[in-house]
RODO-2510 file (C-alpha; in nm, 4 decimals, decimal comma):
residues 130
     n   res          X          Y          Z
     1     s     8,7046     3,8483     7,3017
     2     g     8,6803     4,0424     7,6293
     3     i     8,9118     4,3247     7,5189
     4     n     8,7740     4,6737     7,4779
     5     r     8,9123     4,7425     7,1300
     6     g     8,7729     5,0956     7,1301
     7     f     8,9949     5,1812     7,4274
     8     l     9,3026     5,0096     7,2891
     9     g     9,2608     5,1500     6,9410
    10     s     9,1976     5,5064     7,0489
    11     g     9,4971     5,6916     7,1783
    12     l     9,2825     5,9949     7,2521
    13     r     9,0763     5,8498     7,5365
    14     s     9,2229     5,8777     7,8784
    15     v     9,2317     5,5953     8,1251
    16     a     9,0106     5,7955     8,3617
    17     e     8,7241     5,7940     8,1110
    18     n     8,7095     5,4156     8,1223
    19     i     8,7094     5,3699     8,4993
    20     p     8,3602     5,3274     8,6409
    21     v     8,2898     5,5921     8,9023
    22     r     8,0411     5,5463     9,1814
    23     p     7,8859     5,8705     9,3056
    24     r     8,0030     5,9679     9,6514
    25     r     7,7683     5,9656     9,9444
    26     a     7,7471     6,2772    10,1498
    27     e     7,9707     6,2023    10,4451
    28     k     7,9775     6,3878    10,7705
    29     a     8,3202     6,4755    10,8942
    30     a     8,3986     6,3279    11,2317
    31     p     8,4314     6,5974    11,4965
    32     i     8,7864     6,6602    11,6139
    33     a     8,8325     6,6200    11,9870
    34     i     9,0055     6,9364    12,1071
    35     m     9,1732     6,9445    12,4436
    36     p     9,0049     7,1936    12,6829
    37     s     9,3441     7,3134    12,8080
    38     p     9,6942     7,2425    12,6814
    39     p     9,8217     6,9182    12,8329
    40     k    10,1497     6,8967    13,0154
    41     a    10,4387     6,7134    12,8571
    42     p    10,4684     6,3461    12,9551
    43     k    10,7220     6,2972    13,2323
    44     h    10,9015     6,0095    13,0582
    45     l    11,0286     6,2446    12,7860
    46     t    11,3689     6,4078    12,8197
    47     t    11,3863     6,7678    12,9379
    48     e    11,4601     6,8896    12,5851
    49     s    11,1658     6,6962    12,4390
    50     r    10,9348     6,8224    12,7139
    51     k    11,0316     7,1802    12,6253
    52     l    10,9635     7,1083    12,2584
    53     f    10,6283     6,9473    12,3497
    54     d    10,5268     7,2531    12,5522
    55     a    10,6335     7,4933    12,2754
    56     i    10,4381     7,3046    12,0069
    57     v    10,1258     7,2654    12,2214
    58     a    10,1366     7,6369    12,3059
    59     q    10,1548     7,7381    11,9386
    60     w     9,9280     7,4788    11,7761
    61     q     9,5795     7,3596    11,8590
    62     l     9,6098     6,9812    11,8607
    63     g     9,3362     6,7285    11,9214
    64     v     9,3733     6,4152    12,1298
    65     d     9,5097     6,2257    11,8313
    66     g     9,7574     6,5060    11,7603
    67     i     9,8854     6,4949    12,1176
    68     a     9,9359     6,1181    12,0884
    69     l    10,1205     6,1617    11,7592
    70     l    10,3375     6,4389    11,9034
    71     t    10,4208     6,2243    12,2057
    72     n    10,5144     5,9351    11,9775
    73     a    10,7328     6,1657    11,7680
    74     l    10,9181     6,2937    12,0722
    75     e    10,9643     5,9409    12,2102
    76     s    11,1269     5,8498    11,8784
    77     r    11,3426     6,1604    11,9021
    78     d    11,4597     6,0645    12,2502
    79     a    11,5393     5,7093    12,1374
    80     y    11,7312     5,8543    11,8413
    81     e    11,9406     6,0670    12,0762
    82     v    12,0249     5,7639    12,2938
    83     c    12,1355     5,5670    11,9880
    84     r    12,3294     5,8611    11,8475
    85     k    12,5212     5,9096    12,1724
    86     q    12,6021     5,5381    12,1931
    87     v    12,7298     5,5326    11,8346
    88     a    12,9363     5,8464    11,9031
    89     k    13,0898     5,6699    12,2032
    90     d    13,1506     5,3287    12,0400
    91     g    13,2140     5,4370    11,6817
    92     p    13,0006     5,3723    11,3731
    93     t    13,1462     5,0253    11,3124
    94     f    13,2769     4,7287    11,5071
    95     k    13,4697     4,4123    11,4315
    96     a    13,2527     4,0997    11,4458
    97     e    13,3705     3,7641    11,5828
    98     n    13,4546     3,6468    11,2310
    99     g    13,6759     3,9527    11,1757
   100     m    13,4413     4,1384    10,9438
   101     i    13,3674     4,5060    10,9970
   102     r    12,9975     4,5624    11,0718
   103     v    12,7797     4,8698    11,1143
   104     h    12,6971     4,9506    11,4747
   105     p    12,3417     4,8249    11,5474
   106     g    12,2662     5,1555    11,7157
   107     a    12,3376     5,3366    11,3891
   108     k    12,0660     5,1386    11,2145
   109     l    11,8230     5,2000    11,4998
   110     a    11,9051     5,5708    11,4990
   111     i    11,8059     5,5925    11,1319
   112     d    11,4737     5,4208    11,2061
   113     y    11,3971     5,6427    11,5055
   114     l    11,4861     5,9602    11,3154
   115     s    11,2656     5,8516    11,0266
   116     a    10,9748     5,7829    11,2645
   117     f    11,0229     6,1255    11,4264
   118     r    11,0238     6,3070    11,0933
   119     q    10,7235     6,1157    10,9606
   120     s    10,5194     6,1915    11,2732
   121     m    10,6101     6,5601    11,2519
   122     r    10,5079     6,5690    10,8847
   123     q    10,1750     6,4066    10,9756
   124     l    10,1225     6,6884    11,2240
   125     g    10,2077     6,9404    10,9545
   126     l    10,5316     7,0417    11,1260
   127     q    10,8715     7,0132    10,9599
   128     p    11,1626     6,9370    11,1929
   129     e    11,4838     7,1320    11,1496
   130     e    11,7447     6,9585    10,9364
***
């Protein structure tokens, strides 16, 4: 049969010993594109997010991809704040047409935006304040 009885019968061999390994090729690391001067914060961000953008860019050397990721993170943060304010105004729940109590749609969106913000910041190696 096609079963490797030596592997199954021996509890001493590790799984890693039985996985075929192909030698790695020497790979050149792609050069990181570094911005010649710190970019200005995008104008569509809120004032608070622009200040945060400027503070991070001043303290960290980010490449073009890092700037894009930071911008995306701060856009998510701004969207989170909009949703949070709307939920604070309307309340976390509402009564649907059929009389059932439902979660405010903005509350669900706020969770998604906050998660996207935190994930982007982790990818940059920065941990947002709790």
